[in-house]
Backbone bond lengths (Angstrom), bond angles and torsions (degrees), N, CA, C in turn:
res aa  C-N    CA-C-N  psi(-1)  N-CA   C-N-CA  omega(-1)  CA-C   N-CA-C  phi
1 M - - - 1.447 - - 1.529 110.39 -
2 R 1.318 116.33 -41.62 1.456 119.68 -179.05 1.533 110.94 -67.20
3 G 1.336 116.03 -37.41 1.460 119.98 177.73 1.517 111.89 -65.41
4 E 1.336 116.26 -37.64 1.461 120.12 177.89 1.524 110.61 -64.31
5 C 1.327 116.85 -40.06 1.470 120.78 177.81 1.518 110.44 -61.72
6 R 1.321 116.40 -45.03 1.462 120.29 -179.34 1.523 111.56 -63.98
7 L 1.336 117.08 -39.32 1.461 119.88 177.10 1.520 111.36 -63.18
8 G 1.321 116.79 -41.84 1.459 120.66 179.00 1.519 112.22 -63.92
9 V 1.328 116.63 -40.64 1.465 120.93 179.89 1.527 109.91 -65.85
10 S 1.338 116.91 -44.37 1.462 119.08 -178.97 1.521 111.12 -67.53
11 E 1.329 117.27 -36.24 1.465 119.76 177.34 1.531 110.68 -63.90
12 N 1.337 117.37 -42.89 1.462 120.42 179.23 1.524 111.54 -65.20
13 S 1.331 117.65 -36.78 1.467 119.20 179.60 1.528 110.88 -67.44
14 V 1.332 117.25 -37.44 1.463 120.07 176.64 1.525 110.39 -66.12
15 L 1.329 117.06 -42.23 1.461 120.46 179.25 1.533 111.02 -65.83
16 R 1.332 117.89 -36.24 1.460 120.18 177.33 1.529 110.76 -65.18
17 T 1.323 116.71 -35.65 1.458 120.10 177.32 1.524 110.79 -68.34
18 I 1.325 116.79 -40.20 1.463 120.83 -178.66 1.524 111.04 -67.71
19 F 1.316 118.03 -49.65 1.459 121.33 -175.45 1.531 113.25 -81.72
20 G 1.318 117.88 -21.97 1.453 121.40 176.72 1.516 112.98 77.20
21 P 1.341 116.72 179.98 1.468 120.81 -179.32 1.531 111.19 -75.45
22 K 1.324 115.40 168.33 1.456 121.90 -179.77 1.529 108.35 -125.91
23 R 1.319 116.13 142.40 1.461 120.33 179.08 1.522 108.43 -86.33
24 D 1.324 115.67 127.61 1.458 121.49 179.31 1.532 109.17 -69.47
25 A 1.349 117.38 135.86 1.465 121.61 -175.11 1.525 112.33 -72.14
26 V 1.322 117.49 -30.40 1.464 120.21 -175.86 1.527 111.53 -86.61
27 K 1.328 117.09 -52.06 1.465 121.57 -173.75 1.528 112.71 -91.47
28 W 1.301 119.47 -13.00 1.457 125.27 -176.09 1.528 112.00 57.80
29 E 1.336 115.34 38.37 1.459 121.03 176.80 1.525 108.39 -113.23
30 W 1.313 115.51 151.49 1.457 120.08 177.33 1.522 109.54 -79.04
31 R 1.332 116.14 141.75 1.462 120.70 178.07 1.518 109.39 -146.01
32 R 1.326 115.35 162.54 1.468 120.61 177.21 1.510 110.28 -77.12
33 L 1.323 116.31 152.43 1.459 121.36 178.10 1.528 110.03 -76.61
34 H 1.320 116.31 140.70 1.459 121.55 176.02 1.528 109.53 -81.04
35 T 1.320 116.47 165.34 1.455 121.24 -176.83 1.522 111.46 -61.10
36 E 1.318 117.80 -40.03 1.463 120.71 -179.99 1.525 111.01 -64.52
37 E 1.327 116.47 -37.83 1.463 119.94 177.99 1.524 111.48 -67.72
38 L 1.328 116.23 -36.11 1.467 119.57 175.88 1.517 110.71 -64.84
39 D 1.329 116.47 -40.46 1.465 120.28 178.83 1.519 111.19 -63.07
40 D 1.338 117.23 -36.46 1.463 120.57 178.54 1.528 111.48 -68.61
41 L 1.332 117.16 -36.63 1.457 120.58 -178.55 1.518 112.89 -77.10
42 Y 1.323 116.99 -34.14 1.459 121.99 -174.47 1.521 108.35 -111.68
43 F 1.322 117.60 109.60 1.461 122.12 -170.57 1.520 114.05 -86.94
44 S 1.308 118.77 -9.05 1.460 121.69 -177.72 1.533 109.93 -72.97
45 P 1.342 118.30 151.76 1.471 119.36 176.67 1.523 110.52 -64.82
46 N 1.313 115.72 154.66 1.460 118.47 -176.85 1.523 111.33 -69.01
47 I 1.305 115.97 167.43 1.458 122.45 -171.95 1.531 112.29 -64.92
48 I 1.312 117.45 -32.67 1.465 121.11 -178.49 1.526 110.34 -67.07
49 Q 1.324 117.50 -43.37 1.461 120.62 177.85 1.523 110.91 -65.24
50 A 1.320 117.81 -37.71 1.462 120.94 179.42 1.526 111.17 -64.87
51 I 1.329 117.24 -40.98 1.465 120.84 179.35 1.525 110.47 -65.55
52 K 1.330 117.12 -44.44 1.464 120.30 -179.84 1.524 111.27 -64.41
53 L 1.339 116.89 -37.27 1.457 120.38 178.30 1.520 111.03 -64.57
54 R 1.327 117.36 -41.77 1.466 120.70 178.95 1.524 111.45 -65.75
55 R 1.331 116.77 -37.23 1.468 119.65 177.19 1.522 110.71 -62.40
56 M 1.320 116.13 -42.44 1.459 119.84 -177.98 1.528 111.41 -67.70
57 T 1.334 119.01 -35.52 1.460 119.66 176.96 1.523 109.94 -67.57
58 G 1.334 117.39 -35.14 1.457 120.16 176.76 1.520 111.61 -64.84
59 V 1.321 116.98 -38.79 1.465 121.31 177.87 1.521 109.90 -65.52
60 G 1.323 117.68 -37.08 1.463 120.80 177.42 1.516 112.27 -62.83
61 H 1.338 117.62 -39.28 1.457 121.14 177.98 1.526 111.04 -66.75
62 V 1.322 116.44 -39.09 1.460 120.28 179.55 1.523 110.09 -66.85
63 A 1.327 117.28 -38.25 1.466 120.71 -179.45 1.524 111.29 -65.76
64 C 1.320 117.85 -30.10 1.467 120.58 179.32 1.520 112.43 -73.40
65 K 1.311 118.81 -22.29 1.466 121.97 -174.87 1.526 112.99 -70.71
66 G 1.294 118.22 -33.07 1.458 119.13 178.29 1.515 112.38 124.95
67 E 1.330 114.45 165.53 1.457 120.71 -173.94 1.521 113.55 -78.59
68 R 1.311 118.50 -17.87 1.456 120.02 -175.22 1.526 112.68 -84.52
69 R 1.310 118.31 -10.40 1.456 121.77 -179.76 1.526 110.69 -77.35
70 G 1.321 115.89 149.15 1.454 121.23 -179.49 1.518 113.12 -67.87
71 A 1.331 116.13 -35.82 1.464 119.25 -179.14 1.524 110.89 -66.13
72 Y 1.311 117.20 -36.21 1.469 120.58 178.48 1.522 110.33 -64.20
73 R 1.329 116.29 -41.27 1.465 119.40 179.87 1.522 111.16 -66.17
74 V 1.335 117.67 -32.28 1.453 120.66 177.55 1.520 110.06 -68.47
75 V 1.338 117.26 -42.43 1.462 121.16 -178.70 1.522 110.68 -66.07
76 V 1.321 116.72 -43.63 1.459 121.00 -178.27 1.528 110.53 -74.17
77 G 1.323 117.48 -30.86 1.451 120.99 177.99 1.511 113.61 90.01
78 K 1.333 117.36 28.41 1.465 121.20 179.31 1.525 110.04 -125.00
79 P 1.342 117.77 77.37 1.461 118.22 176.91 1.523 110.21 -71.46
80 E 1.328 116.28 140.17 1.468 120.62 -176.75 1.517 112.54 -90.75
81 E 1.299 117.15 -35.34 1.454 119.69 -176.49 1.516 110.38 -121.74
82 Q 1.306 115.34 157.91 1.448 120.53 -179.42 1.524 108.80 -102.41
83 I 1.319 116.85 132.88 1.451 121.69 -179.28 1.526 108.11 -89.34
84 P 1.357 117.89 130.83 1.465 119.16 -179.60 1.521 111.25 -66.86
85 L 1.338 114.98 148.53 1.450 121.19 179.73 1.515 110.88 -80.55
86 G 1.313 116.89 157.51 1.453 121.75 175.05 1.509 113.16 99.04
87 K 1.314 114.37 -168.64 1.454 121.44 -178.00 1.528 110.24 -73.89
88 P 1.339 117.99 137.10 1.454 118.70 179.10 1.527 111.93 -67.49
89 R 1.314 116.39 149.07 1.460 121.54 -179.26 1.513 110.15 -74.46
90 H 1.330 115.92 149.25 1.460 120.67 177.69 1.523 109.28 -73.76
91 R 1.321 115.06 136.07 1.473 119.84 176.30 1.512 107.70 -122.74
92 W 1.298 116.79 129.83 1.460 121.72 -177.72 1.490 110.41 -101.60
């Protein structure tokens, strides 16, 4: 949750730099754009939704590969064998 907040803040700061300040209609002073105004100007989905969508497409590709693959077992969460701890043994 905290990482998602940080991504949203950094995305808004980049968008504020791209679009620049806005002149207030009443006071004729420059001000920063609010988040809602940034959303109106930039129609693409936010970065958090894009990352989650890419993760889900990756999971779909892994699911198509089959149950015997290691990546599928990691996604499902059912490892069959236990890996020994420590440094791996030398194999010649």
